DODRENSE-396741 format. One record per atom (N, C-alpha, C): x, y, z; residue number from 1; atom name; residue in three letters. Coordinates in steps of 0.1 Angstrom, whole numbers, plus 5000, padded with zeros to 4 digits. Example, Ala and Ser with C-alpha at 12.3 -4.5 7.8 and 13.67 -1.06 7.14 Angstrom:
// residues 2
- u, v, w, num, atomo, residuo
- 5132, 4943, 5078, 1, N, ALA
- 5123, 4955, 5078, 1, CA, ALA
- 5132, 4967, 5078, 1, C, ALA
- 5128, 4978, 5071, 2, N, SER
- 5137, 4989, 5071, 2, CA, SER
- 5129, 5000, 5079, 2, C, SER
This chain:
// residues 117
- u, v, w, num, atomo, residuo
- 5011, 4985, 5000, 1, N, UNK
- 5002, 5001, 5005, 1, CA, UNK
- 5010, 5012, 4997, 1, C, UNK
- 5006, 5021, 4996, 2, N, UNK
- 5016, 5032, 4993, 2, CA, UNK
- 5011, 5041, 5003, 2, C, UNK
- 5028, 5046, 5005, 3, N, UNK
- 5026, 5056, 5020, 3, CA, UNK
- 5015, 5067, 5025, 3, C, UNK
- 5010, 5072, 5010, 4, N, UNK
- 5003, 5080, 5017, 4, CA, UNK
- 4985, 5076, 5017, 4, C, UNK
- 4979, 5063, 5010, 5, N, UNK
- 4974, 5057, 5014, 5, CA, UNK
- 4973, 5050, 5031, 5, C, UNK
- 4987, 5042, 5031, 6, N, UNK
- 4989, 5041, 5046, 6, CA, UNK
- 4981, 5053, 5060, 6, C, UNK
- 4989, 5067, 5055, 7, N, UNK
- 4990, 5076, 5061, 7, CA, UNK
- 4971, 5081, 5062, 7, C, UNK
- 4965, 5077, 5052, 8, N, UNK
- 4948, 5080, 5052, 8, CA, UNK
- 4945, 5069, 5061, 8, C, UNK
- 4947, 5056, 5059, 9, N, UNK
- 4944, 5046, 5065, 9, CA, UNK
- 4947, 5047, 5086, 9, C, UNK
- 4957, 5051, 5090, 10, N, UNK
- 4964, 5054, 5101, 10, CA, UNK
- 4956, 5062, 5107, 10, C, UNK
- 4950, 5081, 5097, 11, N, UNK
- 4939, 5088, 5103, 11, CA, UNK
- 4925, 5082, 5105, 11, C, UNK
- 4922, 5070, 5095, 12, N, UNK
- 4910, 5063, 5100, 12, CA, UNK
- 4908, 5058, 5109, 12, C, UNK
- 4917, 5049, 5115, 13, N, UNK
- 4921, 5037, 5125, 13, CA, UNK
- 4920, 5053, 5136, 13, C, UNK
- 4929, 5059, 5135, 14, N, UNK
- 4923, 5069, 5152, 14, CA, UNK
- 4911, 5072, 5148, 14, C, UNK
- 4904, 5078, 5141, 15, N, UNK
- 4892, 5084, 5141, 15, CA, UNK
- 4882, 5072, 5148, 15, C, UNK
- 4886, 5059, 5143, 16, N, UNK
- 4875, 5043, 5143, 16, CA, UNK
- 4882, 5034, 5153, 16, C, UNK
- 4891, 5036, 5162, 17, N, UNK
- 4898, 5024, 5164, 17, CA, UNK
- 4892, 5019, 5178, 17, C, UNK
- 4884, 5027, 5183, 18, N, UNK
- 4873, 5020, 5193, 18, CA, UNK
- 4864, 5012, 5190, 18, C, UNK
- 4859, 5007, 5180, 19, N, UNK
- 4859, 4995, 5173, 19, CA, UNK
- 4864, 4986, 5172, 19, C, UNK
- 4871, 4991, 5167, 20, N, UNK
- 4887, 4979, 5165, 20, CA, UNK
- 4892, 4974, 5179, 20, C, UNK
- 4893, 4977, 5189, 21, N, UNK
- 4900, 4972, 5200, 21, CA, UNK
- 4902, 4963, 5207, 21, C, UNK
- 4914, 4954, 5203, 22, N, UNK
- 4916, 4941, 5205, 22, CA, UNK
- 4926, 4931, 5190, 22, C, UNK
- 4922, 4945, 5184, 23, N, UNK
- 4931, 4936, 5171, 23, CA, UNK
- 4950, 4946, 5169, 23, C, UNK
- 4957, 4940, 5175, 24, N, UNK
- 4973, 4951, 5174, 24, CA, UNK
- 4968, 4958, 5160, 24, C, UNK
- 4974, 4966, 5162, 25, N, UNK
- 4985, 4979, 5150, 25, CA, UNK
- 4984, 4967, 5134, 25, C, UNK
- 4991, 4957, 5138, 26, N, UNK
- 4995, 4949, 5123, 26, CA, UNK
- 4984, 4944, 5120, 26, C, UNK
- 4979, 4933, 5127, 27, N, UNK
- 4970, 4932, 5123, 27, CA, UNK
- 4951, 4940, 5120, 27, C, UNK
- 4950, 4951, 5124, 28, N, UNK
- 4946, 4961, 5118, 28, CA, UNK
- 4951, 4964, 5105, 28, C, UNK
- 4960, 4966, 5098, 29, N, UNK
- 4964, 4971, 5094, 29, CA, UNK
- 4965, 4959, 5079, 29, C, UNK
- 4967, 4947, 5087, 30, N, UNK
- 4970, 4933, 5075, 30, CA, UNK
- 4952, 4931, 5071, 30, C, UNK
- 4945, 4935, 5082, 31, N, UNK
- 4933, 4935, 5074, 31, CA, UNK
- 4925, 4946, 5066, 31, C, UNK
- 4932, 4956, 5067, 32, N, UNK
- 4926, 4968, 5064, 32, CA, UNK
- 4933, 4965, 5048, 32, C, UNK
- 4945, 4961, 5047, 33, N, UNK
- 4951, 4960, 5030, 33, CA, UNK
- 4942, 4947, 5024, 33, C, UNK
- 4940, 4937, 5030, 34, N, UNK
- 4931, 4928, 5026, 34, CA, UNK
- 4921, 4929, 5017, 34, C, UNK
- 4909, 4941, 5031, 35, N, UNK
- 4900, 4949, 5024, 35, CA, UNK
- 4904, 4957, 5010, 35, C, UNK
- 4914, 4963, 5011, 36, N, UNK
- 4919, 4969, 5000, 36, CA, UNK
- 4918, 4964, 4986, 36, C, UNK
- 4928, 4951, 4987, 37, N, UNK
- 4931, 4947, 4976, 37, CA, UNK
- 4921, 4938, 4970, 37, C, UNK
- 4915, 4936, 4978, 38, N, UNK
- 4898, 4923, 4972, 38, CA, UNK
- 4892, 4936, 4968, 38, C, UNK
- 4890, 4947, 4969, 39, N, UNK
- 4883, 4956, 4965, 39, CA, UNK
- 4881, 4953, 4948, 39, C, UNK
- 4872, 4951, 4940, 40, N, UNK
- 4867, 4954, 4928, 40, CA, UNK
- 4859, 4965, 4928, 40, C, UNK
- 4868, 4976, 4912, 41, N, UNK
- 4867, 4982, 4906, 41, CA, UNK
- 4850, 4976, 4892, 41, C, UNK
- 4839, 4986, 4893, 42, N, UNK
- 4827, 4974, 4886, 42, CA, UNK
- 4840, 4985, 4864, 42, C, UNK
- 4841, 4976, 4857, 43, N, UNK
- 4842, 4978, 4847, 43, CA, UNK
- 4837, 4989, 4842, 43, C, UNK
- 4824, 4997, 4846, 44, N, UNK
- 4824, 5012, 4844, 44, CA, UNK
- 4833, 5021, 4847, 44, C, UNK
- 4839, 5015, 4854, 45, N, UNK
- 4852, 5021, 4862, 45, CA, UNK
- 4866, 5024, 4860, 45, C, UNK
- 4865, 5013, 4851, 46, N, UNK
- 4880, 5010, 4849, 46, CA, UNK
- 4884, 5017, 4840, 46, C, UNK
- 4891, 5030, 4842, 47, N, UNK
- 4898, 5035, 4828, 47, CA, UNK
- 4888, 5040, 4822, 47, C, UNK
- 4878, 5048, 4819, 48, N, UNK
- 4871, 5056, 4816, 48, CA, UNK
- 4878, 5066, 4809, 48, C, UNK
- 4880, 5073, 4793, 49, N, UNK
- 4878, 5077, 4790, 49, CA, UNK
- 4870, 5088, 4785, 49, C, UNK
- 4861, 5095, 4792, 50, N, UNK
- 4845, 5106, 4791, 50, CA, UNK
- 4843, 5107, 4798, 50, C, UNK
- 4840, 5117, 4802, 51, N, UNK
- 4827, 5121, 4816, 51, CA, UNK
- 4814, 5111, 4812, 51, C, UNK
- 4805, 5107, 4825, 52, N, UNK
- 4795, 5101, 4824, 52, CA, UNK
- 4785, 5106, 4831, 52, C, UNK
- 4773, 5103, 4831, 53, N, UNK
- 4763, 5109, 4842, 53, CA, UNK
- 4759, 5095, 4847, 53, C, UNK
- 4754, 5095, 4859, 54, N, UNK
- 4751, 5082, 4865, 54, CA, UNK
- 4740, 5086, 4875, 54, C, UNK
- 4734, 5076, 4881, 55, N, UNK
- 4729, 5080, 4898, 55, CA, UNK
- 4738, 5071, 4902, 55, C, UNK
- 4737, 5081, 4917, 56, N, UNK
- 4740, 5072, 4932, 56, CA, UNK
- 4737, 5057, 4932, 56, C, UNK
- 4726, 5058, 4929, 57, N, UNK
- 4721, 5040, 4932, 57, CA, UNK
- 4724, 5026, 4923, 57, C, UNK
- 4731, 5037, 4912, 58, N, UNK
- 4735, 5029, 4897, 58, CA, UNK
- 4748, 5027, 4901, 58, C, UNK
- 4757, 5034, 4910, 59, N, UNK
- 4766, 5034, 4912, 59, CA, UNK
- 4770, 5023, 4925, 59, C, UNK
- 4758, 5027, 4932, 60, N, UNK
- 4756, 5020, 4951, 60, CA, UNK
- 4758, 5004, 4944, 60, C, UNK
- 4749, 4999, 4937, 61, N, UNK
- 4747, 4989, 4927, 61, CA, UNK
- 4757, 4981, 4923, 61, C, UNK
- 4767, 4988, 4914, 62, N, UNK
- 4774, 4982, 4901, 62, CA, UNK
- 4790, 4979, 4913, 62, C, UNK
- 4789, 4986, 4920, 63, N, UNK
- 4804, 4988, 4932, 63, CA, UNK
- 4796, 4969, 4941, 63, C, UNK
- 4788, 4971, 4946, 64, N, UNK
- 4778, 4956, 4954, 64, CA, UNK
- 4781, 4946, 4941, 64, C, UNK
- 4779, 4946, 4927, 65, N, UNK
- 4779, 4936, 4917, 65, CA, UNK
- 4793, 4929, 4917, 65, C, UNK
- 4804, 4935, 4917, 66, N, UNK
- 4813, 4937, 4916, 66, CA, UNK
- 4822, 4927, 4924, 66, C, UNK
- 4818, 4932, 4934, 67, N, UNK
- 4823, 4929, 4947, 67, CA, UNK
- 4813, 4922, 4957, 67, C, UNK
- 4799, 4915, 4953, 68, N, UNK
- 4798, 4903, 4959, 68, CA, UNK
- 4789, 4910, 4974, 68, C, UNK
- 4789, 4918, 4973, 69, N, UNK
- 4782, 4931, 4986, 69, CA, UNK
- 4765, 4935, 4985, 69, C, UNK
- 4762, 4938, 4997, 70, N, UNK
- 4748, 4942, 4997, 70, CA, UNK
- 4750, 4958, 4991, 70, C, UNK
- 4739, 4965, 4980, 71, N, UNK
- 4746, 4976, 4977, 71, CA, UNK
- 4748, 4986, 4990, 71, C, UNK
- 4736, 4982, 5005, 72, N, UNK
- 4736, 4992, 5011, 72, CA, UNK
- 4754, 4993, 5019, 72, C, UNK
- 4765, 4987, 5015, 73, N, UNK
- 4775, 4986, 5019, 73, CA, UNK
- 4781, 4993, 5014, 73, C, UNK
- 4776, 5009, 5008, 74, N, UNK
- 4785, 5012, 4998, 74, CA, UNK
- 4780, 5025, 5000, 74, C, UNK
- 4782, 5039, 4997, 75, N, UNK
- 4781, 5053, 4997, 75, CA, UNK
- 4788, 5062, 4988, 75, C, UNK
- 4779, 5070, 4979, 76, N, UNK
- 4790, 5082, 4975, 76, CA, UNK
- 4785, 5091, 4977, 76, C, UNK
- 4803, 5097, 4978, 77, N, UNK
- 4800, 5109, 4982, 77, CA, UNK
- 4795, 5121, 4971, 77, C, UNK
- 4790, 5128, 4970, 78, N, UNK
- 4788, 5137, 4957, 78, CA, UNK
- 4789, 5151, 4957, 78, C, UNK
- 4797, 5158, 4968, 79, N, UNK
- 4796, 5174, 4964, 79, CA, UNK
- 4795, 5184, 4951, 79, C, UNK
- 4794, 5190, 4946, 80, N, UNK
- 4787, 5198, 4936, 80, CA, UNK
- 4782, 5190, 4921, 80, C, UNK
- 4772, 5175, 4929, 81, N, UNK
- 4771, 5170, 4917, 81, CA, UNK
- 4785, 5163, 4911, 81, C, UNK
- 4793, 5159, 4920, 82, N, UNK
- 4802, 5151, 4911, 82, CA, UNK
- 4805, 5141, 4920, 82, C, UNK
- 4808, 5128, 4915, 83, N, UNK
- 4813, 5117, 4921, 83, CA, UNK
- 4828, 5122, 4930, 83, C, UNK
- 4834, 5117, 4941, 84, N, UNK
- 4840, 5126, 4945, 84, CA, UNK
- 4847, 5111, 4956, 84, C, UNK
- 4841, 5104, 4961, 85, N, UNK
- 4841, 5089, 4964, 85, CA, UNK
- 4833, 5079, 4966, 85, C, UNK
- 4839, 5065, 4969, 86, N, UNK
- 4829, 5057, 4971, 86, CA, UNK
- 4829, 5046, 4983, 86, C, UNK
- 4829, 5049, 4993, 87, N, UNK
- 4824, 5050, 5009, 87, CA, UNK
- 4823, 5034, 5007, 87, C, UNK
- 4833, 5023, 5014, 88, N, UNK
- 4832, 5011, 5020, 88, CA, UNK
- 4825, 5007, 5032, 88, C, UNK
- 4816, 4999, 5038, 89, N, UNK
- 4812, 4996, 5047, 89, CA, UNK
- 4812, 4989, 5055, 89, C, UNK
- 4824, 4982, 5067, 90, N, UNK
- 4826, 4970, 5066, 90, CA, UNK
- 4820, 4969, 5081, 90, C, UNK
- 4819, 4953, 5088, 91, N, UNK
- 4815, 4951, 5102, 91, CA, UNK
- 4832, 4952, 5110, 91, C, UNK
- 4832, 4950, 5122, 92, N, UNK
- 4846, 4945, 5132, 92, CA, UNK
- 4848, 4941, 5129, 92, C, UNK
- 4843, 4925, 5127, 93, N, UNK
- 4845, 4915, 5112, 93, CA, UNK
- 4849, 4918, 5103, 93, C, UNK
- 4849, 4932, 5098, 94, N, UNK
- 4858, 4932, 5084, 94, CA, UNK
- 4848, 4925, 5074, 94, C, UNK
- 4833, 4924, 5075, 95, N, UNK
- 4824, 4919, 5064, 95, CA, UNK
- 4817, 4931, 5060, 95, C, UNK
- 4812, 4928, 5049, 96, N, UNK
- 4808, 4943, 5043, 96, CA, UNK
- 4796, 4942, 5050, 96, C, UNK
- 4788, 4954, 5054, 97, N, UNK
- 4778, 4956, 5061, 97, CA, UNK
- 4768, 4972, 5054, 97, C, UNK
- 4760, 4973, 5061, 98, N, UNK
- 4751, 4986, 5055, 98, CA, UNK
- 4755, 4997, 5066, 98, C, UNK
- 4758, 5005, 5053, 99, N, UNK
- 4764, 5019, 5060, 99, CA, UNK
- 4757, 5026, 5075, 99, C, UNK
- 4760, 5028, 5080, 100, N, UNK
- 4752, 5038, 5095, 100, CA, UNK
- 4748, 5051, 5086, 100, C, UNK
- 4736, 5055, 5092, 101, N, UNK
- 4734, 5069, 5091, 101, CA, UNK
- 4745, 5078, 5088, 101, C, UNK
- 4754, 5080, 5099, 102, N, UNK
- 4763, 5092, 5103, 102, CA, UNK
- 4773, 5085, 5088, 102, C, UNK
- 4774, 5081, 5079, 103, N, UNK
- 4781, 5079, 5066, 103, CA, UNK
- 4769, 5089, 5058, 103, C, UNK
- 4776, 5099, 5053, 104, N, UNK
- 4764, 5108, 5043, 104, CA, UNK
- 4764, 5106, 5031, 104, C, UNK
- 4752, 5102, 5025, 105, N, UNK
- 4750, 5099, 5014, 105, CA, UNK
- 4743, 5111, 5006, 105, C, UNK
- 4749, 5105, 4994, 106, N, UNK
- 4743, 5117, 4981, 106, CA, UNK
- 4731, 5120, 4980, 106, C, UNK
- 4724, 5130, 4977, 107, N, UNK
- 4707, 5132, 4979, 107, CA, UNK
- 4704, 5134, 4957, 107, C, UNK
- 4715, 5135, 4953, 108, N, UNK
- 4714, 5140, 4940, 108, CA, UNK
- 4707, 5129, 4934, 108, C, UNK
- 4702, 5131, 4919, 109, N, UNK
- 4693, 5121, 4911, 109, CA, UNK
- 4704, 5114, 4906, 109, C, UNK
- 4715, 5126, 4897, 110, N, UNK
- 4720, 5119, 4889, 110, CA, UNK
- 4732, 5131, 4892, 110, C, UNK
- 4746, 5125, 4888, 111, N, UNK
- 4760, 5133, 4890, 111, CA, UNK
- 4768, 5124, 4882, 111, C, UNK
- 4780, 5135, 4876, 112, N, UNK
- 4792, 5138, 4870, 112, CA, UNK
- 4800, 5129, 4875, 112, C, UNK
- 4806, 5116, 4867, 113, N, UNK
- 4817, 5112, 4871, 113, CA, UNK
- 4829, 5106, 4856, 113, C, UNK
- 4839, 5115, 4867, 114, N, UNK
- 4850, 5121, 4854, 114, CA, UNK
- 4858, 5109, 4859, 114, C, UNK
- 4869, 5108, 4840, 115, N, UNK
- 4876, 5104, 4845, 115, CA, UNK
- 4890, 5103, 4854, 115, C, UNK
- 4893, 5092, 4856, 116, N, UNK
- 4909, 5103, 4865, 116, CA, UNK
- 4919, 5094, 4854, 116, C, UNK
- 4925, 5106, 4857, 117, N, UNK
- 4942, 5110, 4844, 117, CA, UNK
- 4948, 5101, 4854, 117, C, UNK
């Protein structure tokens, strides 16, 4: 995992560590890395060459299908009606679970999905 990603995970660990007490730091990072490397991008998100418009629900469903997970385990972030992130929610046992109400949900009916260069 790249250094910048490790720093982001470390920040997440500090923010959410209370739920993972009982795992050593090494075991926690190993579990996060396993989740990260196991996450599959839907085909529509692999090297797109042009911007597209999609509904947040369609994005959730595509990520769920690509990962064998319930669509409720994914949340789209869309400031200014543009896709900025797809958050993945997992249980303390590192299994997909429905995102809690505390994870903000995109309420737009259609958002722009731009290619990442």
